[in-house]
C-alpha positions in Angstrom: 38.8 -52.1 28.3 38.5 -49.9 25.4 36.6 -50.7 22.0 38.3 -50.5 18.8 36.7 -48.4 16.5 36.3 -48.0 13.0 38.6 -44.8 11.5 35.6 -45.1 8.1 33.0 -47.3 7.1 32.4 -48.0 3.7 28.5 -48.4 2.7 26.7 -50.5 0.6 26.4 -47.8 -2.3 29.9 -46.6 -2.3 31.1 -50.3 -2.4 29.3 -50.8 -5.7 30.2 -47.6 -6.9 33.3 -48.2 -6.0 34.1 -51.6 -7.3 32.0 -50.4 -10.5 34.8 -48.3 -11.4 37.8 -50.6 -10.6 36.6 -53.2 -13.2 35.2 -50.9 -15.7 37.2 -47.5 -15.4 40.5 -48.3 -13.6 42.2 -47.4 -17.2 41.3 -43.9 -16.3 40.6 -43.3 -12.7 41.7 -44.7 -9.3 39.2 -44.4 -6.4 39.9 -43.1 -3.2 37.7 -43.6 0.0 38.5 -39.8 2.3 39.4 -40.7 5.9 36.9 -38.1 6.9 33.7 -37.1 5.6 33.4 -33.2 6.1 33.0 -31.7 2.2 29.9 -34.3 1.0 32.5 -36.2 -0.8 32.3 -39.8 -0.3 34.4 -41.3 -3.0 37.3 -39.4 -4.7 38.1 -40.2 -8.2 41.7 -39.3 -9.2 42.6 -39.6 -13.1 45.3 -41.5 -14.6 46.7 -38.9 -16.5 48.6 -35.9 -15.0 47.1 -32.5 -15.1 43.3 -33.3 -14.7 41.0 -32.4 -12.1 40.0 -34.9 -9.6 36.2 -35.9 -9.1 34.2 -35.9 -6.1 31.2 -38.5 -5.7 28.7 -38.5 -3.4 26.9 -41.6 -3.1 23.3 -42.4 -2.1 21.6 -46.1 -1.9 17.9 -47.6 -2.1 17.2 -51.0 -2.3 14.6 -51.7 -5.3 10.8 -51.2 -4.5 9.8 -53.8 -6.7 7.5 -53.5 -9.3 6.4 -55.8 -12.1 6.6 -52.6 -14.5 10.1 -51.5 -13.7 13.6 -52.7 -13.7 14.2 -50.7 -10.5 12.2 -48.5 -8.5 13.6 -46.5 -5.4 13.1 -43.9 -2.5 15.5 -41.4 -1.5 15.0 -39.0 1.2 17.6 -35.8 0.5 18.5 -32.7 2.3 18.3 -30.3 -0.2 20.5 -27.8 1.9 23.1 -30.5 1.5 23.1 -31.1 -1.6 23.3 -27.2 -1.9 26.5 -27.0 0.7 28.3 -30.1 -1.3 31.5 -30.1 -2.5 31.2 -33.2 -4.6 31.0 -32.8 -8.3 28.3 -35.6 -8.8 26.1 -37.9 -7.0 25.4 -41.3 -7.9 22.1 -42.6 -7.3 22.4 -46.1 -6.8 19.8 -49.2 -7.2 20.3 -52.9 -6.3 17.5 -54.4 -7.8 15.7 -57.4 -6.6 16.2 -58.7 -9.8 20.2 -58.7 -9.8 21.0 -56.1 -11.4 22.3 -52.5 -10.5 21.5 -49.5 -11.8 23.4 -45.7 -11.5 22.2 -42.7 -12.1 24.9 -39.9 -12.4 23.9 -36.5 -12.0 26.0 -33.5 -12.3 25.5 -31.8 -8.7 24.4 -28.3 -10.0 22.2 -30.4 -12.1 20.6 -31.9 -9.0 20.2 -28.6 -7.4 18.3 -27.1 -10.6 15.8 -30.2 -9.9 14.9 -29.5 -6.2 11.2 -29.1 -5.6 10.4 -25.2 -5.1 8.0 -26.9 -2.1 9.3 -29.4 0.2 7.7 -31.0 3.2 9.5 -31.2 6.6 13.2 -30.3 4.9 13.2 -33.5 2.7 13.2 -34.0 -0.8 11.6 -37.5 -1.7 13.1 -38.8 -4.9 11.3 -41.6 -6.7 13.6 -42.4 -9.4 12.0 -45.3 -11.5 14.2 -46.9 -14.3 11.6 -48.5 -16.6 13.8 -50.1 -19.3 17.7 -50.0 -20.2 17.3 -46.3 -21.2 14.7 -44.6 -19.1 15.1 -43.3 -15.9 12.0 -40.7 -14.1 11.1 -39.2 -11.2 7.4 -39.7 -11.4 5.7 -39.8 -8.2 3.2 -37.5 -7.3 4.0 -35.3 -10.3 1.7 -34.6 -13.4 4.6 -34.5 -15.2 7.3 -37.1 -14.7 10.8 -35.5 -14.2 13.2 -37.4 -17.1 16.7 -38.7 -15.4 17.5 -41.1 -18.5 20.5 -38.9 -19.7 21.8 -40.1 -16.0 21.0 -43.6 -16.4 24.4 -45.7 -16.2 26.2 -42.9 -18.0 29.9 -43.5 -16.6 31.0 -41.3 -19.7 30.3 -38.3 -18.1 33.0 -38.5 -16.2 35.1 -38.9 -18.2 34.3 -35.8 -20.6 33.9 -33.8 -17.2 37.7 -34.0 -16.7 38.3 -32.7 -20.1 36.1 -30.1 -20.2 36.7 -26.6 -20.1 35.6 -24.2 -17.0 31.7 -23.2 -16.7 28.8 -25.3 -16.1 30.7 -28.4 -17.7 29.0 -30.9 -15.7 25.7 -30.9 -17.4 27.1 -30.3 -21.0 29.3 -33.7 -19.9 26.1 -35.6 -19.2 24.5 -34.3 -22.5 27.5 -35.0 -24.9 27.6 -39.0 -24.3 24.2 -39.4 -24.6 
């Protein structure tokens, strides 16, 4: 007897992102799950308005590493080569906080590539995103100076702005324009 195998699986982070978009941005986007992950895209957003570009999302999920001083703390083990090869327009880091809230850090791929550390051990980039308050997010583990990710914290407006931007490095401009 042969076993039935799923065509694809939907991971927790992908579900949370897709559900958030469905509940909050469904007037602007439809959310699609690719049948095969061969381009580094977990979710595809297509605009409701014709003539606008679709948006590819790579989604990463982390549980909360509880710290009473933070809203949420996370740990993501990333492969810098996969980031550089990704076709996604944005990387969405999802932290499901033990306190019940969900935090989304929505980073343009070009910006994430720029932030990859020069020195990486074991070919993995350990990214520790800490949500300190409702407007502050930083990578502050093992660093003399924390790296600010606040402009990307729960910044869903960047996706809408990205669609309407002109060519060039529009992703980082989209994030800055709405903060």
